[in-house]
C-alpha positions as CSV (number, residue, x, y, z in Angstrom):
1,M,3.2,-13.3,4.4
2,R,3.2,-11.1,1.7
3,S,-0.2,-8.9,0.6
4,S,-0.1,-6.7,-2.1
5,G,-2.5,-3.5,-2.6
6,D,-5.2,-5.5,-3.9
7,G,-6.6,-6.0,-0.8
8,T,-5.8,-10.2,-0.7
9,A,-3.6,-12.2,1.8
10,A,-3.1,-15.6,2.1
11,G,-6.3,-17.4,3.9
12,G,-9.7,-15.8,4.3
13,P,-11.6,-14.3,6.6
14,Y,-11.8,-16.6,9.3
15,P,-12.6,-15.8,13.2
16,L,-9.6,-14.2,15.0
17,H,-10.0,-16.9,17.5
18,G,-8.2,-19.6,15.2
19,S,-5.9,-20.6,17.6
20,A,-6.3,-23.0,20.9
21,P,-8.7,-20.7,22.9
22,D,-7.2,-19.5,26.3
23,P,-9.9,-20.0,28.6
24,G,-10.0,-16.9,30.9
25,A,-9.6,-14.4,27.9
26,E,-12.8,-14.9,26.2
27,A,-14.6,-14.9,29.4
28,V,-14.6,-11.2,29.1
29,G,-15.4,-8.6,26.7
30,Y,-15.2,-4.8,26.1
31,R,-17.4,-2.3,25.1
32,G,-16.3,0.3,22.4
33,P,-15.2,3.1,25.0
34,T,-13.0,0.6,26.4
35,A,-12.0,-0.5,23.2
36,C,-11.1,2.7,21.6
37,A,-8.8,3.6,25.2
38,A,-7.1,0.5,25.3
39,A,-5.9,0.4,21.3
40,G,-5.9,4.5,21.2
41,I,-8.3,5.5,18.7
42,T,-11.7,7.0,18.7
43,Y,-14.9,6.0,19.0
44,R,-15.5,7.0,15.4
45,Q,-13.0,5.3,13.9
46,L,-14.4,2.3,16.0
47,D,-17.5,2.2,14.4
48,Y,-16.4,3.1,11.1
49,W,-14.0,0.1,11.1
50,A,-16.9,-2.2,12.2
51,R,-19.4,-1.3,9.9
52,T,-16.9,-1.9,7.1
53,G,-16.0,-5.2,8.5
54,L,-12.3,-4.2,9.0
55,V,-12.4,-4.9,12.7
56,E,-15.4,-6.5,13.8
57,P,-16.5,-7.3,17.4
58,S,-16.1,-11.0,18.0
59,V,-18.3,-11.2,20.9
60,R,-21.3,-9.3,20.4
61,P,-22.3,-7.2,17.6
62,A,-24.3,-4.2,17.3
63,Y,-27.8,-5.3,16.8
64,G,-29.5,-2.3,16.1
65,S,-30.2,1.3,18.3
66,G,-29.2,0.7,21.5
67,T,-27.2,-2.6,21.5
68,Q,-23.2,-2.1,22.2
69,R,-20.6,-3.9,20.4
70,L,-18.4,-6.2,22.8
71,Y,-14.9,-6.9,21.6
72,S,-12.6,-9.4,22.6
73,F,-9.1,-9.0,24.0
74,R,-8.0,-10.3,20.2
75,D,-10.3,-7.7,19.0
76,V,-8.6,-4.9,21.1
77,V,-5.1,-6.5,19.5
78,V,-5.8,-6.2,16.3
79,L,-7.4,-2.4,16.7
80,K,-3.9,-1.2,17.9
81,I,-2.4,-2.8,15.3
82,V,-4.5,-1.2,12.6
83,K,-3.8,2.2,14.4
84,R,-0.2,1.8,14.4
85,F,-0.2,0.9,10.6
86,L,-2.5,4.2,9.7
87,D,-0.2,6.1,12.2
88,T,2.6,5.6,9.7
89,G,0.8,5.6,6.6
90,V,-0.1,2.2,5.0
91,A,-3.1,2.5,3.0
92,L,-6.1,0.9,4.4
93,Q,-6.6,-1.4,1.9
94,N,-3.4,-3.0,2.6
95,I,-4.3,-3.0,6.3
96,R,-7.1,-4.7,5.5
97,A,-5.2,-7.7,3.8
98,A,-2.6,-7.5,6.7
99,V,-6.1,-7.8,9.3
100,Q,-7.5,-11.1,6.6
101,H,-3.6,-12.1,6.7
102,L,-4.0,-12.4,10.8
103,R,-7.7,-13.8,11.0
104,A,-6.3,-16.6,8.5
105,R,-3.2,-17.1,10.6
106,G,-4.8,-17.0,14.1
107,F,-3.3,-15.8,17.1
108,K,-0.4,-18.5,17.4
109,D,3.1,-17.2,17.9
110,L,2.1,-13.6,17.9
111,D,4.9,-12.9,20.5
112,R,7.5,-13.6,18.1
113,M,6.1,-12.1,15.1
114,T,6.9,-8.8,13.3
115,L,5.0,-7.2,10.7
116,M,6.9,-4.8,8.1
117,S,5.8,-2.9,5.5
118,D,7.0,-0.3,2.8
119,G,4.3,1.7,3.0
120,A,2.4,-0.8,-0.1
121,T,3.2,-4.1,0.9
122,V,2.8,-5.8,4.7
123,H,5.2,-8.9,5.4
124,E,5.1,-11.1,8.0
125,C,8.1,-11.9,9.7
126,T,8.5,-14.8,12.6
127,S,12.4,-14.6,13.0
128,P,15.2,-12.2,13.0
129,D,16.4,-13.6,10.0
130,E,13.5,-13.1,8.3
131,V,13.5,-9.2,9.4
132,V,17.3,-8.8,8.5
133,S,16.4,-10.5,5.3
134,L,13.8,-7.9,4.6
135,L,15.7,-5.1,5.3
136,Q,18.5,-5.9,3.2
137,G,16.4,-6.7,0.3
138,G,15.7,-2.8,0.8
139,Q,11.8,-3.5,1.3
140,G,10.7,-3.1,4.8
141,V,10.6,0.7,6.0
142,F,9.0,0.0,9.7
143,G,7.9,-2.7,11.8
144,I,5.3,-3.5,14.4
145,A,6.0,-6.1,17.0
146,V,2.9,-8.0,17.2
147,G,4.3,-9.3,20.8
148,V,4.8,-6.0,22.3
149,V,1.6,-4.3,21.0
150,W,0.1,-7.5,22.7
151,R,1.5,-6.8,26.0
152,D,0.3,-3.1,25.5
153,V,-3.1,-3.9,25.0
154,E,-3.0,-6.4,28.0
155,A,-1.4,-3.3,30.5
156,A,-4.1,-1.1,29.5
157,L,-6.7,-3.3,29.8
158,S,-5.9,-4.5,33.3
159,Q,-6.6,-0.6,34.2
160,L,-9.9,-0.6,32.3
161,H,-13.5,-2.2,32.7
162,G,-14.7,-5.2,31.0
163,E,-17.8,-7.1,30.8
164,R,-18.4,-11.1,31.8
165,I,-20.0,-12.3,28.6
166,D,-22.2,-14.6,30.3
167,T,-23.7,-12.8,33.1
168,G,-22.8,-9.0,31.7
169,E,-21.6,-8.2,34.9
170,T,-19.2,-5.2,34.6
171,L,-15.3,-6.1,35.7
172,I,-13.3,-3.5,37.5
173,G,-9.8,-3.3,35.9
174,N,-6.8,-5.3,38.0
175,N,-4.9,-2.6,38.5
176,P,-3.3,-3.2,41.8
177,A,-2.7,0.7,42.8
178,D,-6.6,0.9,42.2
179,E,-8.0,0.8,46.3
180,L,-11.5,1.2,45.2
181,A,-11.5,-1.6,42.8
182,R,-10.3,-3.9,45.3
183,R,-12.5,-2.9,48.2
184,R,-15.4,-3.8,45.6
185,R,-13.8,-7.3,44.5
186,D,-13.3,-8.1,48.0
187,R,-16.8,-7.1,48.8
188,A,-18.3,-9.1,45.9
189,V,-16.6,-12.3,47.3
């Protein structure tokens, strides 16, 4: 992918769930505070990004006062990618283009993808050769290994609460060191 500062990218704004669904991943959603904790962002950022359409919750949007957004695992991964781009100084307009590209592309082969940027342009690299080629051209300044972000979010969410999409039941994180959570799970069975 090559996206320029005009906010465009290959493809269009398709749902982030374009690839084959993971049967268990879509059964759980995460409320705003949980998504913030896993992505390392503030609730204010989350709210702004949802209202402006940068990263909208794909499970359940807010329908007005008193309703809560529910984010999928993939949404939280994108939130963390956006945060990393912002931390390195990439303009929000270019981040929007990168997010649009991820939506269009789906989440296939993310563990091998690296997003490279010089601050003005975002490039997708899926092989070490592409990264080297980009660096030799003097274009790339920093990179975000999406697979690493994916695993970071997975680890963070395993220790936080989720919500079953079908029943609304609160799920306790899967942290094996959490004795209280283990006892609650055992009692529920």
